[in-house]
C-alpha positions in Angstrom: -6.1 -20.3 -3.7 -8.6 -20.5 -6.5 -6.8 -17.7 -8.3 -4.3 -20.4 -9.4 -7.0 -21.7 -11.8 -7.0 -18.4 -13.7 -4.4 -19.7 -16.2 -6.5 -22.7 -17.0 -9.7 -20.7 -17.5 -7.8 -18.2 -19.6 -6.8 -21.0 -22.1 -10.4 -22.3 -22.1 -12.1 -19.0 -22.6 -9.7 -17.4 -25.1 -11.4 -19.1 -28.2 -14.9 -18.2 -26.8 -13.8 -14.6 -26.2 -12.4 -14.3 -29.8 -15.7 -15.6 -31.2 -17.8 -13.2 -29.2 -15.6 -10.3 -30.4 -16.0 -11.4 -34.0 -19.8 -11.3 -33.4 -19.5 -7.7 -32.1 -20.1 -8.4 -28.4 -18.2 -6.0 -26.2 -16.4 -7.0 -22.9 -18.7 -4.5 -21.0 -21.8 -6.4 -22.3 -20.4 -9.7 -21.0 -19.7 -8.1 -17.6 -23.2 -6.7 -17.3 -25.0 -9.9 -18.6 -22.9 -12.0 -16.3 -23.7 -9.9 -13.3 -27.4 -9.9 -14.0 -27.3 -13.6 -14.5 -25.7 -14.1 -11.1 -28.1 -11.8 -9.4 -31.2 -13.3 -10.9 -30.1 -16.8 -10.3 -29.1 -16.2 -6.6 -32.1 -14.1 -5.7 -34.6 -16.4 -7.4 -33.3 -20.0 -7.0 -31.7 -19.8 -3.5 -34.7 -18.4 -1.7 -37.0 -20.9 -3.3 -34.9 -23.8 -2.1 -33.2 -24.7 -5.4 -29.7 -24.6 -3.9 -28.0 -27.0 -6.4 -29.6 -25.4 -9.5 -28.8 -22.0 -8.1 -25.2 -22.9 -7.5 -24.7 -24.2 -11.0 -26.4 -21.2 -12.5 -24.4 -18.7 -10.5 -21.1 -20.5 -11.3 -21.8 -20.5 -15.0 -22.6 -16.8 -15.0 -19.7 -16.0 -12.7 -17.2 -17.2 -15.4 -18.0 -14.0 -17.2 -15.6 -12.4 -14.7 -12.8 -14.2 -16.5 -14.3 -14.0 -19.9 -14.7 -10.2 -20.0 -11.1 -9.6 -19.0 -9.9 -12.1 -21.6 -11.9 -10.3 -24.3 -10.7 -6.9 -23.3 -7.1 -8.1 -23.5 -7.7 -9.6 -26.9 -9.3 -6.4 -28.2 -6.7 -4.2 -26.6 -9.3 -2.4 -24.5 -7.9 -2.9 -21.1 -8.1 0.3 -19.0 -9.4 1.9 -15.9 -13.1 2.0 -17.1 -13.3 -1.8 -17.5 -11.6 -2.3 -14.1 -14.0 0.1 -12.4 -17.1 -1.5 -14.0 -16.0 -5.0 -13.2 -15.2 -4.2 -9.6 -18.4 -2.3 -9.0 -20.6 -5.1 -10.5 -18.7 -7.7 -8.6 -20.0 -6.1 -5.4 -23.6 -6.4 -6.6 -23.1 -10.1 -7.6 -21.5 -11.0 -4.3 -24.3 -9.2 -2.4 -26.9 -11.1 -4.3 -25.3 -14.5 -3.6 -25.2 -13.9 0.2 -28.6 -12.2 0.2 -30.1 -15.2 -1.6 -28.5 -17.6 0.9 -29.7 -15.4 3.8 -33.3 -15.7 2.5 -32.9 -19.5 2.2 -31.7 -19.7 5.8 -34.7 -17.6 6.8 -37.1 -20.0 4.9 -35.7 -23.0 6.9 -35.6 -21.2 10.2 -31.8 -21.3 10.4 -31.2 -18.3 12.7 -27.5 -18.9 13.0 -27.2 -19.2 9.3 -29.1 -16.0 8.8 -26.7 -14.1 11.1 -23.6 -15.6 9.3 -25.0 -14.8 5.9 -25.8 -11.3 7.0 -22.3 -10.9 8.3 -20.9 -12.1 5.0 -23.1 -9.7 3.1 -22.0 -6.7 5.2 -18.3 -7.5 5.5 -18.2 -8.4 1.8 -18.6 -4.7 1.2 -16.2 -3.5 3.9 -13.3 -5.7 2.7 -13.0 -4.1 -0.8 -13.8 -0.6 0.6 -10.9 -0.8 3.0 -8.6 -1.6 0.1 -10.0 1.1 -2.1 -9.8 3.7 0.6 -6.3 2.7 1.4 -5.2 3.1 -2.2 -6.9 6.6 -2.3 -4.6 7.6 0.6 -1.5 6.2 -1.1 -1.3 3.0 0.9 -1.9 -0.6 -0.1 -4.2 -3.1 1.6 -4.2 -6.3 -0.5 -3.7 -8.6 2.5 -6.3 -11.0 3.7 -6.7 -14.7 4.6 -9.5 -15.3 2.0 -9.7 -13.6 -1.4 -13.0 -12.7 -3.0 -12.9 -15.7 -5.3 -12.2 -18.0 -2.4 -15.1 -16.8 -0.4 -17.5 -17.0 -3.3 -16.5 -20.4 -4.4 -16.5 -21.9 -0.9 -20.0 -20.6 -0.3 -21.2 -21.9 -3.6 -19.7 -25.4 -3.0 -21.3 -25.6 0.4 -24.7 -24.6 -1.0 -24.4 -27.0 -3.8 -23.7 -29.9 -1.5 -26.6 -29.0 0.7 -28.8 -28.8 -2.4 -28.1 -32.5 -3.1 -28.9 -33.7 0.4 -26.0 -32.9 2.7 -27.0 -31.6 6.1 -27.6 -27.8 6.1 -25.1 -27.5 8.9 -22.4 -27.6 6.2 -23.6 -24.4 4.7 -24.2 -22.8 8.1 -20.7 -23.7 9.2 -19.2 -22.5 5.9 -21.0 -19.1 6.1 -19.7 -18.8 9.7 -16.1 -19.4 8.7 -16.4 -17.0 5.8 -17.8 -14.3 8.0 -14.9 -14.8 10.4 -12.4 -14.8 7.6 -13.8 -11.5 6.3 -13.7 -10.0 9.7 -10.1 -11.0 10.1 -9.3 -9.6 6.7 -10.8 -6.2 7.6 -8.7 -6.1 10.8 -5.6 -7.1 8.9 -6.1 -4.3 6.3 -6.7 -1.7 9.0 -3.5 -2.6 10.8 -1.5 -2.7 7.6 -2.7 0.7 6.5 -2.1 2.1 10.0 1.5 1.0 9.9 2.0 2.4 6.4 0.5 5.8 7.1 2.3 6.1 10.4 5.6 5.5 8.6 4.8 7.9 5.8 3.6 10.8 8.0 6.2 13.2 9.3 7.0 13.3 13.0 5.1 16.3 14.5 7.5 16.6 17.4 9.6 19.7 17.0 13.4 19.1 17.0 15.9 21.4 18.6 19.6 21.4 18.6 
């Protein structure tokens, strides 16, 4: 869903990426700084009750996920290393966001929200692992009802609205929906990979005739 905005953000960030490259800033540096910014913002501002400020800070730093790729393409440095670094640090950033929201739920005694945030935190690691493991086995598992960007943006939008006075049930409900979507995605990927591997593996039954 939100992936359709990538074309617009690319046009916006291309001049900024070109400027940073002229200043000698590498795409990897942008990836690392952006991830650290997301983690510090989420783990500092969310638990202390600054949901709106935390949402704005996280979203600003999260744009580095588009900017670094844009810079790499402009510099002709696209490759497996950049993809590996970006994907690995994305897991840390996502974990920090949901950990920060979990701590906020704990601070306001929202037990259901804590459980939903914990489920998002755990399943947020299982979803990409299922895809990576499938690819290591020669299968593909890119299916899922909610992509990473969708889950992150929806969680941030809900936290931002709660930060400006909307009832906290909005965030609790959104975390619950995202946890359910992540669980469904894990099941979808398991079933898809099972079908692919069952088709690819030879039939062990001996044939005569």
